[in-house]
TORTI-494753 format. One record per residue (C-alpha): x, y, z. Coordinates in steps of 0.5 Angstrom, whole numbers, padded with zeros to 4 digits, always signed. Example, Ala and Ser with C-alpha at 12.3 -4.5 7.8 and 13.67 -1.06 7.14 Angstrom:
BEGIN
+0025-0009+0016/+0027-0002+0014/
//
This chain:
BEGIN
+0106+0074+0105/+0111+0077+0099/+0115+0070+0101/+0109+0066+0100/+0107+0070+0094/+0114+0069+0090/+0113+0061+0092/+0107+0060+0088/+0108+0064+0083/+0081+0025+0020/+0083+0020+0014/+0090+0020+0016/+0096+0021+0012/+0101+0015+0014/+0105+0016+0020/+0112+0014+0020/+0118+0015+0024/+0117+0010+0030/+0122+0009+0035/+0126+0003+0036/+0127+0005+0043/+0122+0005+0049/+0121+0013+0050/+0120+0015+0057/+0114+0020+0054/+0109+0020+0048/+0104+0025+0046/+0100+0023+0040/+0094+0028+0036/+0091+0030+0029/+0093+0036+0026/+0089+0040+0020/+0095+0043+0016/+0091+0048+0012/+0097+0052+0009/+0104+0052+0009/+0107+0051+0016/+0113+0049+0020/+0115+0045+0027/+0118+0051+0031/+0122+0048+0037/+0124+0053+0042/+0127+0053+0050/+0122+0053+0055/+0121+0052+0062/+0121+0045+0066/+0116+0043+0062/+0114+0040+0055/+0109+0044+0052/+0106+0044+0045/+0102+0049+0042/+0098+0048+0035/+0097+0055+0030/+0095+0054+0023/+0102+0057+0021/+0106+0053+0026/+0107+0047+0031/+0111+0050+0037/+0114+0045+0041/+0118+0048+0048/+0123+0045+0053/+0129+0047+0057/+0135+0047+0052/+0142+0046+0054/+0146+0052+0056/+0150+0052+0050/+0143+0053+0046/+0139+0057+0051/+0138+0062+0046/+0136+0058+0040/+0130+0056+0036/+0129+0051+0030/+0125+0051+0025/+0123+0046+0020/+0119+0046+0014/+0113+0041+0014/+0110+0036+0008/+0107+0041+0003/+0101+0037+0002/+0095+0039+0006/+0091+0036+0010/+0090+0032+0016/+0097+0029+0019/+0098+0024+0025/+0104+0026+0030/+0107+0023+0035/+0112+0027+0040/+0117+0022+0044/+0122+0024+0049/+0128+0020+0051/+0130+0021+0058/+0137+0017+0057/+0140+0022+0051/+0135+0028+0053/+0132+0028+0046/+0126+0029+0043/+0123+0026+0036/+0117+0028+0032/+0114+0023+0027/+0109+0028+0023/+0106+0023+0017/+0112+0019+0014/+0117+0024+0016/+0121+0024+0022/+0125+0029+0026/+0130+0030+0031/+0128+0036+0034/+0134+0040+0035/+0139+0035+0032/+0144+0036+0026/+0142+0037+0019/+0145+0029+0018/+0140+0026+0023/+0133+0030+0020/+0130+0029+0014/+0128+0036+0014/+0134+0042+0014/+0133+0047+0021/+0136+0053+0022/+0138+0057+0028/+0133+0063+0029/+0134+0067+0035/+0130+0069+0040/+0124+0073+0037/+0117+0074+0038/+0114+0068+0033/+0107+0068+0037/+0105+0075+0032/+0100+0074+0028/+0098+0067+0029/+0092+0063+0029/+0090+0058+0034/+0088+0051+0032/+0085+0045+0036/+0089+0038+0036/+0084+0033+0035/+0084+0025+0038/+0090+0026+0043/+0093+0022+0048/+0099+0021+0052/+0103+0017+0056/+0109+0016+0061/+0113+0010+0062/+0110+0006+0066/+0103+0009+0066/+0097+0008+0062/+0095+0011+0055/+0090+0018+0057/+0086+0021+0052/+0085+0029+0053/+0080+0033+0050/+0082+0038+0043/+0085+0044+0045/+0090+0048+0042/+0096+0048+0048/+0098+0043+0052/+0103+0043+0058/+0106+0037+0061/+0111+0038+0067/+0117+0034+0068/+0120+0032+0075/+0126+0037+0077/+0131+0031+0075/+0129+0030+0068/+0128+0037+0066/+0133+0041+0070/+0131+0048+0071/+0135+0054+0069/+0137+0059+0075/+0136+0065+0070/+0128+0063+0068/+0127+0063+0076/+0130+0069+0077/+0126+0073+0071/+0119+0070+0073/+0121+0073+0081/+0124+0080+0078/+0118+0081+0074/+0113+0079+0080/+0118+0084+0084/+0117+0089+0080/+0109+0088+0079/+0108+0089+0086/+0113+0095+0087/+0109+0099+0081/+0102+0095+0081/+0098+0097+0075/+0090+0098+0075/+0088+0093+0081/+0084+0088+0076/+0090+0087+0072/+0095+0086+0077/+0091+0081+0080/+0091+0077+0074/+0098+0078+0072/+0100+0076+0079/+0096+0070+0078/+0099+0068+0072/+0106+0069+0075/+0104+0064+0080/+0102+0059+0075/+0109+0060+0072/+0112+0059+0078/+0109+0052+0078/+0111+0049+0072/+0118+0052+0073/+0118+0049+0080/+0114+0043+0080/+0107+0044+0082/+0106+0039+0087/+0113+0041+0091/+0110+0048+0091/+0103+0046+0094/+0106+0041+0099/+0110+0047+0102/+0106+0052+0102/+0101+0048+0105/+0106+0046+0111/+0107+0053+0111/+0100+0056+0112/+0098+0050+0117/+0103+0054+0122/+0101+0061+0120/+0098+0065+0126/+0094+0070+0122/+0088+0066+0121/+0085+0071+0117/+0091+0071+0112/+0091+0063+0112/+0084+0063+0109/+0085+0068+0104/+0091+0064+0101/+0088+0057+0101/+0082+0060+0098/+0087+0063+0092/+0091+0057+0092/+0085+0052+0092/+0082+0057+0085/+0089+0056+0082/+0089+0048+0084/+0082+0048+0080/+0082+0052+0075/+0090+0053+0072/+0091+0048+0065/+0098+0048+0068/+0095+0044+0074/+0092+0038+0070/+0097+0033+0071/+0096+0035+0079/+0089+0035+0079/+0089+0027+0076/+0093+0025+0081/+0090+0027+0087/+0083+0025+0083/+0085+0018+0083/+0088+0018+0090/+0092+0011+0087/+0099+0012+0090/+0101+0013+0097/+0105+0020+0095/+0098+0022+0092/+0094+0021+0099/+0100+0024+0103/+0099+0030+0099/+0091+0030+0100/+0092+0029+0107/+0098+0035+0107/+0093+0040+0103/+0087+0038+0108/+0090+0040+0114/+0091+0047+0112/+0085+0047+0107/+0081+0047+0114/+0082+0054+0115/+0077+0055+0110/+0071+0050+0110/+0068+0051+0103/+0075+0050+0100/+0075+0044+0104/+0069+0041+0101/+0071+0043+0094/+0078+0039+0095/+0074+0033+0098/+0070+0034+0091/+0076+0034+0087/+0078+0027+0090/+0072+0024+0090/+0071+0023+0098/+0064+0025+0097/+0062+0021+0104/+0067+0026+0107/+0064+0032+0104/+0058+0030+0106/+0061+0029+0113/+0063+0037+0113/+0057+0040+0110/+0054+0037+0116/+0059+0040+0121/+0057+0047+0118/+0051+0047+0122/+0056+0049+0128/+0060+0054+0124/+0058+0062+0124/+0054+0063+0117/+0057+0069+0115/+0055+0073+0108/+0063+0071+0106/+0061+0064+0107/+0055+0063+0103/+0058+0067+0097/+0063+0062+0097/+0058+0056+0097/+0056+0060+0091/+0062+0060+0088/+0063+0053+0089/+0056+0051+0086/+0058+0055+0080/+0065+0051+0080/+0061+0045+0080/+0058+0047+0073/+0064+0048+0070/+0069+0043+0066/+0073+0041+0071/+0067+0037+0075/+0065+0034+0069/+0066+0027+0072/+0063+0029+0078/+0057+0031+0075/+0057+0024+0071/+0057+0020+0076/+0050+0023+0078/+0048+0018+0074/+0050+0012+0078/+0045+0013+0084/+0046+0007+0087/+0054+0008+0088/+0054+0015+0089/+0049+0016+0095/+0054+0021+0099/+0055+0025+0093/+0047+0027+0092/+0047+0028+0100/+0053+0033+0100/+0050+0037+0094/+0043+0037+0097/+0047+0039+0103/+0050+0045+0100/+0043+0047+0097/+0040+0047+0104/+0045+0052+0106/+0044+0057+0100/+0039+0062+0100/+0034+0062+0094/+0039+0066+0090/+0041+0065+0082/+0046+0059+0085/+0040+0056+0089/+0036+0055+0082/+0042+0053+0079/+0044+0047+0083/+0037+0045+0084/+0036+0044+0077/+0042+0040+0077/+0039+0036+0082/+0032+0035+0079/+0036+0032+0073/+0038+0026+0077/+0035+0020+0075/+0030+0016+0079/+0035+0009+0082/+0029+0005+0080/+0029+0006+0073/+0037+0006+0073/+0037-0002+0076/+0041-0006+0071/+0038-0013+0069/+0042-0017+0073/+0043-0014+0081/+0047-0019+0083/+0053-0016+0079/+0052-0009+0083/+0059-0006+0085/+0060-0004+0092/+0059+0003+0094/+0066+0005+0095/+0071+0002+0090/+0077+0006+0092/+0080+0001+0097/+0087+0004+0096/+0084+0011+0100/+0083+0007+0106/+0089+0009+0109/+0087+0015+0110/+0084+0016+0118/+0078+0021+0115/+0075+0021+0123/+0082+0024+0125/+0082+0029+0119/+0075+0031+0121/+0077+0032+0129/+0082+0037+0125/+0078+0041+0121/+0073+0042+0127/+0080+0044+0131/+0082+0049+0126/+0075+0052+0125/+0074+0053+0133/+0081+0057+0133/+0078+0061+0127/+0071+0062+0131/+0075+0065+0137/+0079+0069+0133/+0073+0072+0130/+0070+0073+0137/+0077+0077+0139/+0077+0081+0133/+0070+0083+0134/+0072+0085+0142/+0077+0089+0140/+0073+0093+0135/+0068+0094+0140/+0072+0097+0145/+0075+0101+0140/+0068+0104+0138/+0067+0106+0146/+0073+0110+0147/+0071+0114+0141/+0064+0115+0144/+0067+0117+0150/
//
């Protein structure tokens, strides 16, 4: 178990400094500058991160070993107001350039290569006393990809592939050592659980989230302790759906446009079958609504326990969270998403009349009448399924695998119950 745990673990001022070379990654946004502030460039894990406060715009990425313990500080233009800025990453020479208003900064470069002076600061706590401030009109693009808009936030993470952003051994060792100490001398239970989950998320950034989830799914698929496997799947699914660090991984799974994303979905699905409700949530994430409906139909053959209903309750709460905004908006397109509505009604029929039942019932009452949503030209209606790229997935075989795994769980529960009954008889005698 410890091995598994360690593995997881707006009038704008002018924009200048655009590069003549094609960048491999670009991040742009608007920043309100309300006081004198700086750009702080620091060593970080295997990711590019951007954090904004009123006092500083902090950018982190892995430094070369010779600069590992350095940070650089650049004074931003003195005029207050809203600035458009863009951050450019060039893979060929491993450099970051920041265009901020009309100024350009080669981050970590020599004094002569930057329009502003820089000075090594040493490794210190520069977060104290800072006030978080959101970045607006945010977008990013990777080489060969599409420009993607993001919601306003104060902090963004963009994990990079290992060959582009090598991980320093000391970073991983530091995280694992911290996790070891936490397990050896745990503080209060709630605090320990929160810190362990944070460390798992940081390890996902350090070690590449897709590889971690793929490896964990392979391990859990061979796990003989079915109860432990179900618990681990539930934990991994919670991290996958709620961690901001896994935004790109969720987007990759949501579209299933590439063979790699389809392969990852199938790998996760086979292990997620240890927990029926998390399997449905994975189908919701990947927009496989028909398969989600087929799974929910199978729930009638399962042993419905209090724990099972509790997980359905939590899934309903999760559907109301920002992570599933796209799913709720798809309820407007009744004609093209009938299985999504059927799946949600299936969850509603499973629930007792609790607060979760009322929540989901009120949501479904908001689904419009399909007759009122008919477009003027009915000949231009799209087909129900627009995702032809996902046709390579054998959903019939996946459904049979789900039934097989759940039969194993049922047999294991009966065996545990039989052993407990025999023990009770011995105690009576």
